[in-house]
matplotlib code that plots the C-alpha trace (Angstrom):
import matplotlib.pyplot as plt

x = [2.5, 0.8, -2.2, -3.4, -1.6, 1.7, 4.2, 4.1, 6.8, 9.0, 11.9, 13.4, 13.3, 13.8, 10.6, 8.8, 5.9, 6.9, 4.1, 3.0, 3.6, 7.4, 7.7, 6.5, 8.6, 5.7, 2.7, 0.2, -2.3, -0.8, -2.1, -0.2, -1.3, -0.1, 1.4, -0.9, -4.0, -3.3, -3.0, -6.3, -7.8, -6.6, -8.0, -11.3, -11.7, -9.9, -9.2, -10.4, -12.7, -14.3, -17.9, -17.4, -18.1, -16.3, -13.3, -9.8, -6.8, -4.0, -0.6, 1.8, 5.4, 8.4, 6.0, 2.2, -0.2, -3.8, -6.1, -9.6, -11.9, -15.2, -17.8, -15.2, -12.6, -9.5, -10.0, -6.9, -8.4, -8.4, -4.7, -3.6, -2.5, -5.4, -4.6, -1.5, -2.8, 0.8, 1.3, -1.7, -0.1, -1.2, 1.1, 1.6, 4.3, 6.0, 8.9, 9.9, 9.0, 11.1, 8.4, 9.1, 6.1, 6.0, 4.3, 3.1, 1.5, 4.3, 6.9, 5.3, 3.5, 5.3, 7.3, 10.6, 9.5, 8.7, 12.1, 13.9, 12.3, 12.9, 16.5, 17.1, 15.7, 17.4, 20.8, 20.4, 19.6, 22.0, 20.9, 22.9, 21.1, 18.4, 14.9, 16.3, 13.5, 15.8, 15.0, 17.8, 17.8, 18.4, 21.6, 22.3, 24.9, 22.4, 19.5, 20.4, 19.4, 16.0, 13.1, 9.4, 8.7, 11.1, 9.5, 6.1, 7.5, 9.1, 5.8, 4.1, 6.8, 6.2, 9.3, 8.4, 10.2, 8.8, 5.3, 5.7, 6.9, 4.2, 1.5, 2.5, 2.2, -1.2, -2.2, -1.1, -3.0, -6.2, -6.0, -5.6, -8.2, -10.8, -10.5, -10.7, -13.8, -15.6, -14.9, -15.6, -17.4, -15.7, -17.5, -14.1, -10.4, -8.2, -4.7, -1.8, 1.9, 4.6, 3.3, -0.1, 1.5, 1.7, -2.0, -3.9, -0.9, -1.7, -5.4, -6.8, -5.5, -6.1, -9.7, -10.2, -8.6, -10.4, -13.7, -12.9, -12.3, -15.6, -17.8, -21.1, -20.8, -19.6, -16.0, -15.5, -14.2, -10.5, -9.7, -6.4, -5.4, -5.9, -3.2, -0.1, 2.9, 1.2, -1.5, 0.3, 1.4, -2.2, -3.6, -1.1, -2.3, -5.9, -4.9, -3.3, -6.5, -8.5, -6.2, -6.8, -10.6, -11.5, -13.2, -14.5, -11.3, -10.8, -14.4, -14.7, -11.1, -10.5, -8.5, -7.1, -5.6, -4.3, -2.4, -0.9, 2.8, 2.2, 1.0, 3.4]
y = [8.4, 6.3, 6.2, 3.1, 4.2, 5.7, 6.0, 9.7, 10.0, 7.8, 9.4, 6.0, 4.5, 7.6, 7.3, 10.4, 10.2, 6.6, 5.0, 1.6, 0.1, 1.0, -1.4, -4.5, -5.9, -7.8, -6.4, -7.4, -5.4, -3.7, -1.6, 0.1, 0.6, 2.1, -0.7, 0.0, 0.5, -2.8, -4.5, -2.9, -4.2, -7.7, -7.6, -6.3, -9.0, -11.9, -11.2, -9.7, -7.2, -9.7, -9.1, -5.4, -2.5, 0.3, -0.1, 1.2, -1.0, 0.1, -1.7, -0.6, -1.4, 0.6, 3.4, 3.9, 4.4, 3.6, 2.4, 3.8, 1.2, 2.6, 0.3, -2.4, -0.3, 1.7, 5.4, 7.5, 10.9, 13.6, 13.5, 10.1, 11.4, 9.8, 7.4, 9.2, 8.7, 8.2, 11.9, 13.1, 15.3, 13.6, 15.5, 18.9, 19.9, 16.5, 15.0, 16.0, 13.6, 12.8, 14.4, 17.8, 18.0, 17.7, 15.0, 12.7, 9.4, 7.5, 9.1, 7.4, 4.3, 2.7, -0.4, 1.5, 4.4, 2.1, 0.4, 3.7, 5.5, 2.6, 2.4, 6.1, 6.3, 3.1, 4.2, 7.5, 5.7, 4.0, 0.4, 0.8, 4.0, 3.5, 3.6, 3.3, 2.3, 0.1, -3.6, -5.6, -7.8, -4.9, -2.9, 0.5, -1.1, -3.6, -1.1, -0.2, -3.7, -3.8, -4.4, -3.4, -7.1, -7.1, -3.9, -5.7, -8.7, -6.4, -4.6, -7.9, -8.7, -5.4, -3.4, 0.3, 1.9, -0.5, 0.0, 3.7, 3.6, 1.1, 3.2, 6.3, 4.4, 3.2, 6.7, 8.1, 5.4, 6.1, 9.8, 9.3, 6.5, 8.5, 11.3, 8.9, 7.2, 10.5, 11.6, 8.4, 6.0, 2.8, -0.5, -1.9, -1.2, -3.9, -3.9, -5.3, -5.0, -6.1, -4.3, -5.8, -9.2, -8.3, -9.4, -8.4, -6.7, -4.0, -4.5, -4.8, -1.5, 0.3, -0.8, 0.4, 3.8, 4.3, 3.7, 6.2, 8.8, 8.1, 8.7, 9.2, 6.3, 2.8, 2.4, 0.3, -3.2, -3.9, -6.9, -8.6, -8.6, -12.0, -12.0, -10.9, -9.9, -11.3, -8.6, -6.3, -9.1, -10.5, -7.0, -6.5, -9.8, -8.6, -5.5, -7.6, -9.7, -6.5, -5.1, -8.2, -7.7, -9.9, -7.4, -10.0, -11.8, -13.1, -13.0, -16.8, -17.6, -19.6, -17.9, -21.3, -21.8, -18.3, -18.8, -22.1, -22.5, -22.9, -19.3, -17.8]
z = [-14.9, -17.5, -19.7, -21.5, -24.6, -23.3, -20.5, -19.8, -17.2, -15.0, -13.1, -12.2, -15.6, -17.7, -19.7, -21.1, -23.6, -24.7, -26.7, -25.4, -28.8, -28.5, -25.5, -27.3, -30.2, -31.8, -33.6, -30.8, -28.8, -25.7, -22.8, -20.0, -16.4, -13.2, -11.0, -8.0, -10.1, -11.9, -8.6, -7.6, -10.8, -10.0, -6.5, -7.9, -10.6, -9.0, -5.3, -2.1, -3.8, -6.2, -5.0, -4.2, -6.6, -4.7, -2.4, -1.7, -2.5, -0.2, -0.7, 2.1, 1.2, 0.4, -0.2, 0.0, -2.8, -3.3, -6.0, -5.9, -7.3, -8.5, -10.1, -10.3, -12.2, -11.0, -11.1, -11.8, -11.8, -14.5, -15.2, -13.6, -10.2, -8.4, -5.5, -4.1, -0.6, 0.7, 0.3, 2.3, 5.1, 8.3, 10.6, 9.0, 11.5, 11.3, 9.4, 5.9, 3.1, 0.0, -2.1, -0.7, 1.6, 5.4, 7.4, 4.6, 5.5, 3.7, 5.9, 9.0, 7.8, 4.9, 5.7, 4.9, 7.2, 10.1, 9.8, 9.3, 12.2, 14.5, 13.4, 13.8, 17.3, 18.4, 17.2, 19.1, 22.3, 24.7, 25.7, 28.9, 29.9, 32.6, 31.0, 27.5, 25.1, 23.0, 23.2, 24.8, 21.7, 19.3, 20.0, 18.4, 16.1, 14.8, 14.5, 10.9, 9.7, 11.4, 9.1, 9.5, 10.1, 13.0, 14.4, 14.3, 16.1, 18.8, 19.1, 19.9, 22.5, 24.2, 23.3, 24.1, 21.2, 18.7, 20.2, 19.9, 16.2, 15.3, 17.1, 15.2, 11.9, 12.8, 13.9, 10.6, 8.6, 10.6, 9.9, 6.1, 5.9, 7.9, 5.4, 2.5, 4.0, 4.6, 1.0, -1.0, 1.4, 0.3, 1.0, 2.2, 2.5, 1.1, 2.7, 0.7, 0.5, 2.9, 6.0, 5.7, 6.2, 9.9, 9.9, 13.0, 14.5, 12.0, 11.2, 14.7, 16.1, 12.8, 12.7, 16.3, 15.7, 12.4, 14.0, 16.7, 14.0, 12.4, 15.4, 13.6, 11.1, 10.8, 9.5, 6.4, 7.1, 6.6, 4.4, 3.7, 0.0, -1.6, -4.3, -2.4, -4.5, -7.6, -7.8, -10.1, -12.4, -12.6, -13.2, -16.0, -17.5, -17.3, -19.2, -21.8, -22.3, -22.4, -25.1, -27.1, -26.9, -24.0, -21.7, -19.3, -18.8, -15.3, -14.1, -14.1, -13.1, -10.0, -7.2, -6.2, -9.7, -9.8, -6.5, -7.5, -8.0, -11.8, -11.9, -9.3]

ax = plt.figure().add_subplot(projection="3d")
ax.plot(x, y, z, "-o")
ax.set_aspect("equal")
plt.show()
């Protein structure tokens, strides 16, 4: 939880009500931002949302959070909790989430959840049993090391268990994004994070299911994020420029230059 002036709370780092100025040893302007919202700012100013005024930036990685971009700027809500789309309950009678709720989107569709759910089911299955859903190339003993990237590859190859897990992730995403679309009508949904690197393996079935859940209207297009893992870093840089008084920083910057090895 942050404001532009202070880090209000971080369980992982141990911050509580830490002024932004305490984090910088020099007497220079400073501004704080939520990591996902700064990534959304970067995609808005520099990346896949550059010509859009309203969209959802949805990085899908270890967890899932969203940045609601309204009129080109991230919106965090009245108290900074806006964008916690990963904790929308998509399956109310489903699996428990680490947050304390049941059936959250993040529990089914984050990269870590996809890997965990595949590993758990694979380990509980016997490859030797007739009709076992476990791929011959992934034994129960090796299941613990399976990644979401591997599950995506197994889905493409037709592995039944991987296809089931991947399908449940896509279903969960379609449910959450349909609700978001009906509420805020974004012009596009920009997919980022590690799971989005699966490309059309994710975006094609997700676009199809999302459209089916929006029977009376057109679903917003899905776009691949343009800035990759650099989005948060570039968004933080934009905040720094803004703190220094350059409100229009980045609007004329070239994406090709930003993605060059010199920047990365």
